[in-house]
C-alpha angles and dihedrals in degrees: 000000000000092000088060094057106033115096132179112228130184116234124214119259111288124241120247112284117263130227110322094358131123126210112216125189103218115228099175140355136186127234102231121216087245089061091053092047090053092051092049094045096050108027112179094354101099112114091212138005110294117211116238126209126072097193129045145169125215150135125271107246100177141350129216129237118299092017118122099166138091099029123229112270092025117135112236142179122215 
């Protein structure tokens, strides 16, 4: 079952965003049905942890050079 194999892990602090990039602090994400189908289709066969969640909400933490939008502190959905 997907609940038996999905695990939340904390990632190390991200580096500053590069040219044209945006750093977003994720506040929530959904586990999409496609994520669950992948887990059920290939149980125990992934060579490495595979991130789940195709959609997320968060807050813009930093923006890279030559990026004017979205502004820092703005809530976003991706």
